[in-house]
C-alpha positions as CSV (number, residue, x, y, z in Angstrom):
1,M,-20.8,23.6,-3.1
2,V,-22.8,20.6,-2.1
3,V,-20.9,17.8,-0.4
4,G,-23.0,15.0,-2.0
5,Q,-22.2,16.2,-5.5
6,V,-18.5,16.4,-4.8
7,I,-18.5,12.9,-3.4
8,R,-20.6,11.7,-6.4
9,R,-18.0,13.1,-8.8
10,G,-15.2,11.5,-6.7
11,V,-17.0,8.1,-6.9
12,R,-17.2,8.5,-10.7
13,L,-13.4,9.0,-10.7
14,G,-12.9,6.1,-8.3
15,V,-15.0,3.8,-10.5
16,R,-12.8,4.6,-13.5
17,I,-9.6,4.1,-11.5
18,G,-10.9,0.8,-10.2
19,L,-12.1,-0.3,-13.6
20,A,-8.7,0.3,-15.2
21,T,-7.0,-1.7,-12.5
22,A,-9.7,-4.5,-12.6
23,I,-9.3,-4.7,-16.4
24,V,-5.5,-5.1,-16.2
25,F,-5.6,-7.5,-13.3
26,G,-8.6,-9.5,-14.8
27,S,-6.9,-9.8,-18.2
28,V,-3.7,-11.2,-16.6
29,W,-5.7,-13.5,-14.4
30,L,-7.8,-14.8,-17.3
31,V,-4.8,-15.4,-19.5
32,G,-3.0,-17.2,-16.6
33,T,-6.1,-19.4,-16.1
34,A,-6.4,-20.1,-19.8
35,M,-2.8,-21.1,-20.0
36,R,-3.1,-23.3,-17.0
37,F,-6.2,-24.9,-18.5
38,S,-4.6,-25.4,-21.9
39,T,-1.6,-27.2,-20.4
40,G,-3.9,-29.9,-19.0
41,T,-3.8,-28.8,-15.4
42,H,-7.5,-28.8,-14.7
43,E,-7.2,-29.1,-10.9
44,G,-8.3,-25.9,-9.2
45,T,-8.8,-24.0,-12.4
46,L,-12.4,-23.1,-11.7
47,A,-11.6,-22.1,-8.2
48,D,-8.8,-19.9,-9.5
49,L,-11.2,-18.2,-11.9
50,A,-13.6,-17.6,-9.1
51,R,-10.9,-16.0,-7.0
52,G,-10.0,-13.8,-9.9
53,I,-13.6,-12.6,-10.3
54,A,-13.8,-12.0,-6.5
55,A,-10.5,-10.1,-6.7
56,M,-11.8,-7.9,-9.5
57,S,-15.0,-7.2,-7.4
58,G,-12.8,-6.3,-4.5
59,I,-10.7,-4.0,-6.7
60,M,-13.8,-2.2,-7.9
61,G,-15.0,-1.8,-4.3
62,V,-11.7,-0.3,-3.3
63,G,-12.0,2.1,-6.3
64,V,-15.4,3.3,-5.2
65,L,-14.2,3.8,-1.7
66,L,-11.1,5.6,-3.0
67,G,-13.4,8.0,-5.0
68,A,-15.8,8.6,-2.1
69,V,-13.0,9.3,0.4
70,T,-11.1,11.6,-2.1
71,G,-14.3,13.5,-2.8
72,G,-15.1,13.8,0.9
73,A,-11.6,15.0,1.7
74,L,-11.9,17.6,-1.1
75,A,-15.4,18.7,0.0
76,L,-14.3,19.1,3.6
77,A,-11.0,20.9,2.8
78,P,-10.7,24.5,3.9
79,Q,-11.4,27.1,1.3
80,W,-7.8,28.4,1.3
81,L,-6.6,24.9,0.4
82,A,-9.3,24.1,-2.1
83,A,-8.8,27.4,-4.0
84,R,-5.2,26.6,-4.8
85,A,-4.7,24.0,-7.6
86,A,-1.4,22.7,-6.3
87,L,-2.5,22.2,-2.8
88,R,-5.8,20.7,-3.9
89,G,-4.0,18.3,-6.2
90,L,-1.6,17.3,-3.4
91,L,-4.5,16.6,-1.1
92,A,-6.4,14.6,-3.7
93,G,-3.3,12.7,-4.8
94,A,-2.3,11.8,-1.2
95,V,-5.7,10.6,-0.3
96,A,-6.2,8.6,-3.5
97,S,-2.7,7.0,-3.2
98,T,-3.3,6.0,0.3
99,M,-6.7,4.5,-0.5
100,F,-5.3,2.7,-3.6
101,L,-3.1,0.7,-1.3
102,G,-6.3,-1.2,-0.4
103,Q,-6.1,-2.7,-3.9
104,A,-2.6,-4.1,-3.1
105,A,-4.2,-5.8,-0.1
106,V,-7.0,-7.3,-2.3
107,V,-4.4,-8.5,-4.9
108,A,-2.2,-9.9,-2.1
109,F,-5.2,-11.9,-0.8
110,A,-6.2,-13.1,-4.2
111,T,-2.7,-14.2,-5.2
112,D,-1.7,-15.7,-1.9
113,G,1.0,-13.1,-1.6
114,G,2.3,-13.3,-5.2
115,Y,5.2,-10.8,-5.5
116,G,4.7,-9.8,-9.1
117,P,1.0,-8.8,-8.9
118,I,1.6,-7.0,-5.6
119,L,4.6,-5.1,-6.9
120,L,2.6,-4.1,-10.0
121,T,-0.2,-2.8,-7.9
122,L,2.2,-0.9,-5.7
123,L,3.9,0.6,-8.7
124,A,0.5,1.8,-9.9
125,T,-0.2,3.7,-6.7
126,P,1.4,7.0,-7.8
127,V,-0.4,6.8,-11.1
128,A,-3.8,6.7,-9.2
129,G,-2.7,9.6,-7.1
130,G,-1.6,11.6,-10.2
131,V,-5.0,10.9,-11.9
132,A,-6.8,12.1,-8.8
133,A,-4.7,15.2,-8.5
134,A,-5.2,16.0,-12.2
135,H,-9.0,15.7,-11.7
136,S,-9.3,17.4,-8.3
137,G,-10.6,20.7,-9.8
138,D,-13.4,18.9,-11.6
139,I,-14.2,16.8,-8.5
140,L,-14.5,19.9,-6.4
141,G,-16.4,21.8,-9.0
142,H,-13.8,24.5,-9.6
143,T,-13.1,23.5,-13.2
144,H,-15.1,21.7,-15.9
145,H,-12.5,20.1,-18.1
146,H,-13.9,16.5,-17.9
147,P,-17.6,16.3,-18.7
148,W,-17.8,12.6,-17.8
149,L,-17.3,13.5,-14.1
150,W,-20.4,15.7,-14.3
151,G,-22.8,12.9,-15.3
152,T,-25.6,13.5,-17.9
153,R,-25.9,17.3,-17.5
154,H,-22.9,19.5,-18.3
155,P,-22.9,22.6,-16.1
156,H,-22.2,25.0,-18.9
157,K,-24.5,23.7,-21.6
158,V,-28.1,24.8,-21.6
159,Q,-30.4,22.0,-22.5
160,S,-32.8,22.9,-25.3
161,T,-36.3,21.5,-25.3
162,S,-36.9,22.1,-29.0
163,M,-35.9,19.7,-31.7
164,R,-33.8,20.8,-34.6
């Protein structure tokens, strides 16, 4: 098992988790900005839009970090833990959930402590942990159920050089 490959697969998962959160948060932010603009309140609308874009960038950054740390934790886990799916899933879920709390900090900063967005992000924390736990075998390389984690080359498919 190569640590770099495990971390790379973890980052792929982290990008997907961050992207899902960024899409939800960005959509809500964009609708709120459009509603504010349509009511005639133009003061600060462009600054709010820029803060939303910065927040989505921060959310993606936390997602990449989440994936890298989760992949690193799985790669450095002892063999007796990594070989058991339940323990491996608990490790991945705990690490990913802990790292996902960084997104709550980004949302809190972007919304000036808005209770609703922070609560929504905190409620999504176990979901991110569950997703990481479900994909922990693929991140570590023990299973091959999710080909998107493996990049362009699937480990079980032989690439043919002839054209059919």
